[in-house]
C-alpha positions as CSV (number, residue, x, y, z in Angstrom):
1,M,33.9,23.7,-22.4
2,K,35.7,23.7,-19.1
3,H,37.9,21.7,-16.8
4,H,35.8,20.7,-13.8
5,R,37.2,21.1,-10.3
6,L,36.5,17.4,-9.6
7,G,39.5,16.5,-11.8
8,A,37.9,15.8,-15.2
9,W,36.9,17.9,-18.2
10,I,33.1,18.1,-18.3
11,G,31.4,20.0,-21.1
12,Q,29.8,20.0,-24.5
13,E,32.0,18.9,-27.4
14,S,32.0,20.8,-30.7
15,Y,32.2,19.5,-34.3
16,L,32.3,20.8,-37.9
17,D,29.1,20.4,-39.9
18,K,29.1,19.8,-43.7
19,A,29.3,23.5,-44.4
20,G,32.5,23.8,-42.2
21,K,30.8,25.7,-39.4
22,R,31.6,24.8,-35.9
23,K,28.7,23.7,-33.8
24,T,28.2,22.5,-30.2
25,C,26.8,19.1,-29.3
26,S,23.5,18.9,-27.5
27,T,24.9,16.3,-25.1
28,W,27.6,16.5,-22.4
29,A,30.8,14.5,-22.2
30,V,33.4,13.6,-19.5
31,K,37.1,13.3,-20.3
32,Y,39.3,12.0,-17.5
33,D,42.7,10.5,-17.0
34,A,42.5,6.7,-17.5
35,F,42.6,4.9,-14.2
36,D,44.7,1.9,-15.5
37,Q,47.5,3.9,-17.2
38,K,51.1,3.1,-16.3
39,P,53.5,5.5,-14.7
40,G,54.7,8.1,-17.2
41,E,51.8,7.3,-19.6
42,R,49.3,9.9,-20.6
43,R,46.0,8.5,-21.8
44,Q,42.4,9.8,-21.4
45,D,39.1,8.0,-21.5
46,T,35.8,9.7,-22.6
47,E,32.2,9.1,-21.7
48,R,29.6,10.8,-23.8
49,G,25.9,11.1,-24.2
50,F,24.8,12.8,-21.0
51,A,21.6,14.8,-21.2
52,S,22.8,17.5,-18.8
53,E,25.8,18.8,-16.9
54,A,24.3,17.5,-13.7
55,D,24.0,14.0,-15.1
56,A,27.6,14.1,-16.3
57,I,28.8,15.3,-12.8
58,A,26.8,12.6,-11.0
59,W,28.3,9.9,-13.2
60,W,31.9,11.2,-12.8
61,V,31.5,11.3,-9.0
62,L,30.3,7.7,-8.9
63,Q,33.0,6.6,-11.3
64,R,35.8,8.1,-9.2
65,Q,34.4,6.2,-6.2
66,N,34.5,2.9,-8.2
67,R,37.8,3.1,-10.1
68,H,38.0,-0.7,-10.3
69,R,35.0,-1.1,-12.6
70,P,33.1,0.8,-15.3
71,V,30.0,2.6,-14.1
72,T,27.0,2.6,-16.4
73,K,25.0,5.8,-16.8
74,A,21.8,4.2,-15.4
75,E,23.6,3.8,-12.0
76,A,24.1,7.5,-11.6
77,V,21.5,9.2,-13.8
78,K,18.1,9.2,-12.1
79,E,14.7,10.3,-13.4
80,A,13.7,13.8,-13.1
81,P,11.7,14.4,-9.9
82,I,8.0,13.4,-10.2
83,T,5.0,14.2,-8.2
84,L,3.2,11.6,-6.0
85,D,0.2,12.0,-8.3
86,A,2.3,10.9,-11.4
87,F,3.9,8.0,-9.5
88,L,0.5,6.7,-8.2
89,D,-0.7,6.4,-11.9
90,R,2.4,4.3,-12.7
91,W,2.0,2.3,-9.5
92,L,-1.6,1.4,-10.0
93,Q,-0.9,0.3,-13.6
94,G,1.7,-2.1,-12.2
95,C,-0.6,-3.4,-9.5
96,A,-3.1,-4.6,-12.1
97,T,-1.0,-7.8,-12.5
98,T,-0.1,-8.3,-8.8
99,M,-3.3,-7.5,-6.9
100,S,-6.7,-9.0,-6.9
101,I,-9.4,-6.9,-8.5
102,G,-11.0,-6.1,-5.2
103,A,-7.7,-5.0,-3.6
104,L,-6.9,-2.9,-6.7
105,A,-10.3,-1.2,-6.5
106,T,-9.7,-0.3,-2.9
107,C,-6.3,1.2,-3.6
108,E,-7.7,3.2,-6.5
109,K,-10.5,4.5,-4.3
110,H,-8.1,5.5,-1.5
111,T,-5.8,7.3,-3.9
112,R,-8.6,9.1,-5.8
113,L,-10.6,10.3,-2.8
114,W,-8.0,10.9,-0.1
115,I,-4.3,10.7,-1.1
116,R,-4.3,12.6,-4.3
117,P,-6.3,15.6,-3.1
118,S,-4.0,16.0,0.0
119,L,-0.5,15.0,-1.3
120,G,-0.8,14.4,-5.0
121,H,0.9,17.8,-5.9
122,V,4.0,17.1,-3.7
123,L,7.2,15.9,-5.4
124,L,8.4,12.5,-4.2
125,C,11.7,13.9,-3.2
126,D,10.0,16.6,-1.1
127,L,7.8,14.0,0.6
128,E,10.8,12.0,1.4
129,R,12.5,15.0,3.1
130,S,9.3,16.1,4.9
131,P,7.4,13.2,6.5
132,A,5.5,15.8,8.5
133,L,3.4,16.3,5.3
134,I,2.0,12.8,5.8
135,E,1.3,13.5,9.4
136,Q,-0.6,16.7,8.5
137,A,-2.6,14.8,5.9
138,Q,-3.6,12.1,8.4
139,A,-4.8,14.7,10.9
140,A,-6.8,16.4,8.1
141,W,-8.4,13.1,7.1
142,L,-9.6,12.5,10.6
143,T,-11.7,15.7,10.5
144,Q,-13.3,15.1,7.1
145,P,-16.8,13.7,6.5
146,R,-17.3,10.2,5.2
147,K,-17.6,9.9,1.5
148,D,-19.9,6.9,1.5
149,K,-23.0,9.0,2.1
150,R,-23.1,8.1,5.8
151,A,-23.2,10.6,8.6
152,G,-20.2,11.5,10.7
153,V,-16.4,11.8,10.1
154,V,-14.1,9.0,9.0
155,T,-12.8,6.6,11.7
156,P,-9.2,6.2,12.8
157,G,-9.3,2.7,11.5
158,F,-10.3,3.9,8.0
159,V,-7.5,6.5,8.0
160,K,-5.1,3.7,9.0
161,S,-6.2,1.8,6.0
162,V,-5.6,4.7,3.7
163,R,-2.2,5.2,5.2
164,S,-1.5,1.5,4.5
165,T,-2.2,2.1,0.8
166,L,0.2,5.1,0.8
167,N,2.8,3.1,2.6
168,T,2.6,0.3,0.0
169,A,2.9,2.7,-2.8
170,L,6.0,4.4,-1.3
171,N,7.6,1.1,-0.6
172,R,7.4,0.5,-4.3
173,A,8.9,3.9,-5.0
174,K,11.8,3.0,-2.7
175,K,12.2,-0.4,-4.4
176,V,12.6,1.3,-7.8
177,R,15.0,3.8,-6.3
178,L,12.9,6.9,-6.8
179,I,13.4,7.6,-3.1
180,T,15.9,6.2,-0.7
181,V,13.6,5.9,2.4
182,N,9.9,5.5,2.9
183,P,8.7,8.6,4.8
184,C,5.8,6.6,6.2
185,E,8.4,4.9,8.4
186,F,8.8,8.1,10.4
187,V,5.0,8.7,10.9
188,D,2.9,6.8,13.4
189,P,-0.5,5.6,12.2
190,P,-3.5,7.0,14.0
191,R,-4.4,5.3,17.2
192,C,-7.6,3.3,17.0
193,E,-9.2,1.2,19.7
194,R,-9.3,-2.4,18.7
195,E,-12.9,-3.6,18.2
196,E,-13.8,-6.2,20.7
197,M,-14.3,-9.5,19.0
198,R,-17.7,-11.1,19.7
199,S,-18.3,-14.8,19.5
200,L,-21.3,-17.1,20.3
201,S,-21.5,-19.4,23.3
202,P,-22.6,-23.1,22.6
203,E,-26.1,-22.2,23.8
204,Q,-26.3,-19.2,21.4
205,V,-25.0,-21.3,18.5
206,Q,-27.9,-23.6,19.1
207,Q,-30.3,-20.7,18.9
208,Y,-28.8,-19.5,15.6
209,L,-28.9,-23.0,14.1
210,A,-32.6,-23.4,15.1
211,V,-33.7,-20.0,13.8
212,F,-31.8,-20.1,10.5
213,D,-32.7,-23.7,9.8
214,R,-36.2,-22.5,8.8
215,S,-34.8,-19.8,6.4
216,V,-33.1,-19.8,3.0
217,L,-29.7,-19.4,4.7
218,G,-30.0,-22.4,7.0
219,A,-27.3,-24.6,5.4
220,A,-25.0,-21.7,4.7
221,I,-25.1,-20.5,8.3
222,A,-24.6,-24.0,9.7
223,T,-21.6,-24.4,7.3
224,A,-20.2,-21.0,8.4
225,I,-20.3,-22.0,12.1
226,G,-18.9,-25.4,11.5
227,S,-16.1,-24.6,9.1
228,G,-15.0,-21.0,9.9
229,C,-15.0,-20.0,6.3
230,R,-14.9,-16.3,5.3
231,R,-18.0,-14.9,3.6
232,G,-16.4,-14.9,0.1
233,E,-15.1,-18.5,0.6
234,L,-18.5,-19.7,1.8
235,L,-20.4,-18.2,-1.2
236,A,-17.8,-19.6,-3.7
237,L,-18.2,-23.3,-2.6
238,R,-19.2,-25.8,-5.2
239,W,-20.5,-29.3,-4.6
240,S,-17.2,-30.7,-6.1
241,D,-15.5,-29.1,-3.1
242,V,-17.5,-31.1,-0.6
243,D,-17.0,-34.8,0.3
244,L,-20.0,-35.8,2.4
245,D,-18.7,-39.3,2.8
246,Q,-15.3,-38.3,4.0
247,G,-16.8,-35.3,5.9
248,T,-14.4,-32.7,4.4
249,L,-14.7,-29.3,2.7
250,R,-12.1,-27.9,0.4
251,V,-11.6,-24.1,0.1
252,A,-10.3,-23.4,-3.4
253,R,-11.7,-19.9,-4.4
254,S,-13.5,-16.9,-3.1
255,L,-16.3,-14.6,-4.4
256,E,-16.0,-10.8,-4.3
257,R,-18.1,-7.9,-5.4
258,V,-16.1,-5.5,-7.6
259,T,-17.0,-1.9,-8.5
260,I,-16.2,-1.2,-12.2
261,R,-15.7,2.5,-13.0
262,T,-16.0,3.7,-16.6
263,A,-16.2,7.2,-18.2
264,K,-20.0,6.9,-18.4
265,R,-21.1,5.0,-15.3
266,E,-20.2,2.8,-12.4
267,H,-21.5,-0.7,-11.9
268,C,-20.8,-3.8,-9.8
269,E,-19.8,-7.3,-10.8
270,L,-19.4,-10.6,-8.9
271,R,-16.1,-12.4,-9.6
272,F,-14.4,-15.5,-8.4
273,K,-10.8,-15.1,-7.3
274,E,-8.0,-16.9,-5.5
275,P,-8.4,-17.2,-1.7
276,K,-7.0,-14.4,0.5
277,T,-3.6,-16.1,1.3
278,K,-1.6,-19.1,0.1
279,R,-2.6,-21.0,3.2
280,S,-6.3,-20.1,2.6
281,R,-6.3,-23.0,0.2
282,R,-7.1,-25.7,2.7
283,T,-9.3,-28.7,3.5
284,I,-11.5,-28.6,6.6
285,A,-13.1,-31.5,8.5
286,L,-16.8,-30.9,9.0
287,P,-18.7,-31.8,12.2
288,P,-21.7,-34.1,11.9
289,F,-24.3,-31.4,12.4
290,V,-23.0,-29.6,9.3
291,L,-22.9,-32.8,7.2
292,E,-26.5,-33.6,8.2
293,R,-27.6,-30.2,7.2
294,L,-25.7,-30.3,3.9
295,R,-27.3,-33.6,2.9
296,R,-30.7,-32.2,3.5
297,H,-29.8,-29.0,1.6
298,R,-28.6,-31.0,-1.4
299,L,-32.0,-32.8,-1.6
300,E,-33.9,-29.5,-1.3
301,Q,-31.7,-27.9,-4.0
302,A,-32.1,-30.8,-6.3
303,E,-35.9,-30.7,-6.0
304,R,-35.8,-27.0,-6.8
305,F,-33.6,-27.4,-9.8
306,F,-35.6,-30.4,-11.2
307,S,-38.8,-28.3,-10.9
308,A,-37.1,-25.6,-13.0
309,G,-36.1,-28.1,-15.7
310,S,-32.4,-28.6,-14.8
311,R,-30.3,-30.6,-12.5
312,P,-27.3,-29.7,-10.3
313,D,-23.8,-31.2,-10.8
314,G,-20.4,-30.8,-9.3
315,S,-19.9,-27.3,-10.6
316,T,-23.2,-26.0,-9.0
317,L,-22.7,-23.6,-6.1
318,L,-23.7,-24.9,-2.7
319,F,-25.3,-21.6,-1.8
320,E,-26.9,-19.8,-4.7
321,R,-29.9,-17.6,-5.3
322,G,-32.0,-18.6,-8.3
323,G,-29.0,-20.5,-9.7
324,L,-26.7,-17.4,-9.5
325,P,-24.1,-16.5,-6.8
326,W,-25.3,-14.5,-3.8
327,N,-24.2,-10.9,-3.8
328,P,-22.0,-10.9,-0.6
329,N,-23.5,-7.6,0.6
330,T,-27.1,-8.9,0.1
331,F,-26.2,-12.1,1.9
332,G,-24.8,-10.2,4.8
333,L,-27.9,-7.9,5.0
334,T,-30.2,-10.9,4.8
335,F,-28.3,-12.6,7.7
336,A,-28.6,-9.4,9.8
337,R,-32.3,-9.0,9.1
338,I,-33.2,-12.6,10.0
339,A,-31.2,-12.4,13.2
340,R,-32.7,-9.0,14.1
341,D,-36.3,-10.2,13.5
342,A,-35.7,-13.3,15.7
343,K,-34.1,-11.1,18.4
344,L,-31.0,-13.3,18.4
345,P,-27.8,-12.1,20.2
346,K,-26.3,-9.4,17.9
347,V,-23.2,-10.5,16.1
348,R,-21.8,-9.8,12.6
349,L,-21.6,-12.5,10.0
350,H,-17.8,-12.6,10.3
351,D,-18.3,-13.3,14.1
352,L,-19.5,-16.8,13.1
353,R,-15.9,-17.4,12.0
354,H,-14.7,-16.1,15.4
355,S,-17.1,-18.3,17.1
356,F,-15.8,-21.4,15.3
357,A,-12.2,-20.6,16.4
358,S,-13.1,-19.6,20.0
359,L,-15.2,-22.7,20.6
360,L,-12.4,-25.0,19.3
361,L,-9.7,-23.3,21.4
362,A,-11.9,-23.3,24.5
363,G,-12.6,-27.0,23.9
364,G,-8.9,-27.9,23.9
365,A,-7.9,-27.8,20.2
366,D,-4.3,-26.7,19.7
367,L,-3.5,-23.4,18.1
368,K,-1.8,-24.9,15.1
369,T,-4.9,-26.9,14.2
370,V,-7.2,-23.9,14.5
371,S,-4.8,-21.7,12.5
372,T,-4.8,-24.3,9.7
373,A,-8.6,-24.5,9.7
374,L,-8.9,-20.7,9.5
375,G,-6.4,-20.4,6.7
376,H,-4.3,-17.7,8.5
377,S,-1.0,-16.8,7.0
378,T,0.9,-17.6,10.2
379,I,0.1,-19.1,13.6
380,A,1.0,-15.7,15.1
381,V,-2.1,-14.1,13.5
382,T,-4.3,-16.7,15.2
383,A,-2.6,-16.3,18.6
384,D,-2.9,-12.5,18.4
385,T,-6.6,-12.6,17.3
386,Y,-7.7,-15.1,19.8
387,A,-5.6,-14.0,22.8
388,H,-8.8,-13.6,24.8
389,V,-9.2,-17.4,24.8
390,S,-5.7,-17.9,26.4
391,P,-6.8,-17.6,30.1
392,A,-9.2,-20.5,29.7
393,M,-6.5,-22.5,27.9
394,L,-4.0,-21.7,30.7
395,H,-6.4,-22.8,33.4
396,G,-7.0,-26.0,31.5
397,A,-3.2,-26.6,31.2
398,A,-2.7,-25.9,34.9
399,N,-5.4,-28.4,35.8
400,L,-3.9,-31.0,33.4
401,L,-0.5,-30.5,35.1
402,D,-2.1,-30.9,38.5
403,R,-3.6,-34.2,37.5
404,I,-0.3,-35.4,36.2
405,V,1.6,-34.5,39.3
406,E,-1.1,-36.0,41.5
407,S,-0.9,-39.3,39.5
408,G,2.8,-39.3,40.2
409,R,2.2,-38.8,43.9
410,K,-0.2,-41.8,44.1
411,T,2.3,-44.0,42.2
412,G,5.0,-43.0,44.5
């Protein structure tokens, strides 16, 4: 037992057991002069139950700074330092209720293949003090071979994605007060060239519609071009989501391919989930060329179902494969193969969504309308993504202003 230099007695109290022997408590206590005592009064308060002397000192320092209120032990006593590896286990368990299955699988893959091998052994407190460790890990990742059995090293864009996962995890550690600052804030992400967005011209759209109209993907590709749906949203559409009389399509869900890892094997499943963002739940007006193709597709699908001994209803998927959902990867590969065989202008499946937005903006549609149709979280995302269309819109606005001014001159 001792009187601590900070102005309080901090030590392990003793007691007499049943045999009359004096023993020392396993916990630590703090005895200090009561803050609310009157002049000339001598009264002490005691706080017991600290696991170590360091915990007792930390509590007393915080209590001295807050004389006007009692400080609980939880405010001062923090967990023992843990490694990033141990924290990632806890973080991923918590993410199971807040993330979609696909996003959780991506985070688990990033941590297992990249973050844990490089930084898992580092204590969180040491990582907070040494952001250079993250910078070194990023540099090492850029030189490592890909782990998806493809040739070459990983791209800066992929490393940026892995860093984003680490940043999200460390933000959680900061929120639960395991660290005071996120060290990722002091490390720049790798520089990566923004991939040029490709979109189809009106003439190229006609080529795609003509070629795919003769394939199994005809209605799906027409709908993708005419609605701007994401691949997962497109493949999750049911007939109850489409109103051919009103000419609208409602996006209510998305389809994703999820990799399930067990102790014995790894397999993939197709699952429906909520759309990407809150604003992704939306209703889109369809152009006449899409409505005409969907009406024809509905008749073709009904004939196919009737010949198999069943009939489609509102819960039937618009675009299915033998009555089952398309695997998103298989759908994308089939699209690429048909376009390649027909020697069409090379674009990705997602570029059909870009074409939808670019053609609308070039045709004079306002940014808010296009952003709503795309289901972007904010209009700023749309403006940033389709900045290349701005010059055409500015010229259109300048010509419009010129006509207005000219009309005023004639009136005058």
